[in-house]
N, C-alpha and C positions, 0 to 999 in steps of 0.2 A: 495475593501476589499475582501477577500477572502470566503470560506466558514470557513474554520477553526480562522480565523480574529474574523469573525461574532457574531461565537457562543460562543468564550471568552470574547468578547466584551457586548454581550448581558446578559451572566452572571453578569455582575457586573452593569446591574440597576434593575429597580425593576422586579418583578415577571408580568409574560404574556407579559411584552415589547418583542418589537418585531425590529428586522432588516432585512429591505428587502436587498434582494441579486440580483445580475447581471444575468439574465438568458435571452435567444434569445427568447423562447417559453412562459414559464410559470413565473407566479407570485410567488414565493418563497421567504419565509420569515424564520429568524433563531428568534428561537425565547427561553426565559427565561421562561420553565414551572415552577411554584414554584420552583424555584432554579436548574432546570435540565434542561439542554441542549435540545432543540427539532429543527426540519426541518419541515416547513409547506407550503403544496402546494395547492392554493388555485384552484377548478376546473368547471366546470359547469355541471358536474352530478356525481355522484359517479359511483365508478368501475363496479358495477353490480355482483361481486362476492367478496368472502372473500379473504382479506388479513391477513396471520398473522403475529403476531414479531417475532423474534428472539432470538438470545441469547446477551442478553446486551442492546435489547432497543423492545417496543410497536411500537404498529401502530393504530392508530385509525381514524376512518373514519368519520367527524362529519359534521354540517352544520355552512354555515358563514354566508353572507349577503347576501342581495337582489338580489345584482350583479352577483355574483360569489357564492350561495347558500351552496357548499360540498367544502369541505377541507381533505387532509387526511395528518396526522403530527405523524413525525416518532420522539418517544423522547427517549432519554437514561434513564438507568436504575441508571444511578451515577449521583451524585452531578458537574461531572466536563468534558471536552471535553478527552474523553480517547481516544486511538490511532484509536481503532477500531471502534467506533463511529466517527472520526473526517474522517478515509477513508471509512465508509459507506456513506455519506454525500458526499463528493469527487466523489466518486463512482457514484451515483445518477447524479450528478448534469452534469459528465463528459459525462455519456451516452445518459442522456435525451436532454445534450446540442446538440449533433450531429445530429441531427434529423432535417428534411427537413420541419417539419411544425408542429400546434400544437398539432394536433391527433396523429402524431408517436412518438411526443415528452412523451405524457401522457405515452402510450406504452411502451415508450424506460423505463421509470421512473421505471412502473411496471416491468418489465423484470428486469430490474436492483436490483432493490430490491428485486427479490424472487432468483435470483442469489448468492446474497450476503450472504441472509439467509441461502440458501442451503450448501454454504461454510462454513458457520459457525457452521450448524450443523450434520457436514459430519464425518462420524466414524471417529475417531482417530486411527491406529495401527501404529507397526514401521514405520521408514521413509526408502524409498527405497535408492538405492543408486544416484540416480540422484538430490533426494529431498537433501539427507545427502550432495553431492557437494555443490547444490546452497548454502545450509543452512552454512555451512564451510566459504563458498564464503563471504555470506554477514556478518556472526562474524567477519571476518578478517577485514573488512570495520570498523565495528560497533567501535572494538579493536582498529583499528584507529585514529577514532571520539575521541573516551576515553583517549587514551595516551595522548595528550597534555593538557591534564588540563580539556578541556571542560563539563559542567554540566552536569552529568548523566542522571537527567531526561530531560532535553533538549534533549541531544542524542537519549535517546531511543525511544524518542516521535517522531523524525525524520526518527526513521525504520519504514517505513510503510510495508516490505514484509510480515510480518506474518499474514495482514487483509487483503490479496486478492489485493490491491491496485494497480496497475499499473507501477507503480516506486517504486523501493525498499527503496529509500532515498527521502526523500521531507523536504528540508531544510525552516525552518522559510523568509529567502530569497527569496523563490521561486525559488532557484535551486535545479535539480534533480538528482540522480545520478542511473542507471540503471546495478546491477550487476547481473553478469555472470561467473560461472567458467569454464575450459576448461581444455580437455586434452591433452597432447603435443602424438604425434608430428601435430595430424591432425588440432587443432586449433582453431575449429569450436565450434560455440555458438547457441541456439536454441531460437530464439525470438518465443515466444509463444502466443502473442498474437498482431493484429495493434497499439494496444494504448501503448504497451511498449516502443515504441523509437520513439511517438509523444508527441510534447510537446508544443503543442500553446502558447504563451505568457510566455514560462517560457526557462532556459538553462536547457539545457540535456547533461549530460554523458552516455558512457556506458562504465562501468568498469569489467573487465576481470581477474581474478584472476586465473593461471596456476596451478592445482591441481593434484599429482599424487600418486594413493596409495601407501603406505610404507608400512614396518616393522617399530617395534616399536624401535628397536637398528640401524635403516639406521639416518646417520648423517643429522641433521638438519630438522628430521621430528617434527610433530607437530599433536597430536590426537586434535580430536574435542573435549575432554571433558577438554582438555587441556585448548582451547581457552576460553570455559564456564567459567571454573576456572575462568581466566585472568578478562575476561567480572563481574563477579561476585565479583571478588577484587577492582575493581575500583566503584562498586555500593553499597556496602555492608552495608555501613556507613549510607546511604542513604532510608528510609524507603517506600517513592512514589519513587525514581526508582526501587527498589526491586520490589514494585507490579505492574509495567509497564512491568516489564521482566519477571516476572511470568504471568501475561496476554500474553503477546507475545507468549512464551512458550508453555503455556497450548493450546493457538490458533493453534500452529502448529502441535500439536500435542507430543511433544516432552519429554520426560521424561527422566532427566537427571540421575536417576537413575538405569534405564534399563540398566543390561550388556550387552544386544545389540550392546551399541554404542561404547564399551571399545574399539575394535578390528581396530577402524577407525581412522589410521593416514594416513598425508601427506607431501609428499616434498611440500615444496609450489615455484611456481616461483613469480616473480617480477610483481606487477598490473600493468596490462596496463590500460591507461585510454584515450578513444578517444571524441571529441565532436558529438553530434549530430546535424550538422546543415543540413540548406535547403537539398544541394546535397550530404547528406550521404544516402550511399545505404539502401532501407528498402523499404517495402512494406506499401504504404500510406491508409488509407480509403477512399480516393477518387479516387482512380484508384481501388477499386477493387468493380465490376458489382456487382448491386442491388439481393439480393437472399442469397448471400455467407453471414455467421454469424460467421465467423471462420475464421482466417487464422492462420498458425504456417510456419516457415520458420528458414533457418540457415542462419549464417553470415560465412567467411573464415576471420579470424582476421588478418593471415597477407596480406589480400588486405583494410585493414583499416586505412593503415600507414600515407596516408595523413592527417586522423583528428586526430594524435596521438597527446597528448595536457599532461598538469599536470592538477593529480587527483584534483577535488577541495571537500572541505566537508564541508560547511558551507554554 
């Protein structure tokens, strides 16, 4: 049972019930905290410094039992497993699981919590071109999920890009899709972290959406706001889906009413998909020397033909 499933399952149980999660170093529990989902990590000693909560979640340092007298609890303010809280718990568990021992796992957990808190609290301003291209690509994939009649709430819960997750789409099956936009003729995509193309115990595809800036009168051109309107038409009759959509756009800092976004039109190429298998060209965490904390690199899409596949969106 993964963290998403455990958080949903524990909410179906009584108050303060817990479900133990699998972790290589830490004792981690999903908890029903008075009807709200929470993640609890038992610790041998408190962190020694103040840890603040963030947008949508609280952090509590408390006392446990005699064997492990301290714990840290991250609890959602909402009485459901929101996409943001699900992304937070996945991020915490993924980052702390990569550590080589208990102490470094605890440190990685704290660092990941601070990273996510800062991500949610960063100032919101108009998106730059790269961010707009990335958003357009993700929205086109979301539209493709909704078009065959997929449940809007399920589709929006699978969209994790707005919440800083290492994968843009994570489906209940465990399948993941990382989405990138690309300019012609170069067709290069930027991989902004080691985790984007790492997928232990799940299947992963890289989806590449070619986008070219265009004038509104250009044949076959679509605007960013047109895609937004298309998605809103799919979800308009579903209040829970509308709420998820609003939270996602707010987290991105994307204001649909801002006239800044009106001139963003693109001619779309056919979406390309590639299976990220063991021999896929990528930089893996295991090959990065200790001390390097961040890696960004580029992939030449034309060299990925041996991994071409049909895009799976479920």
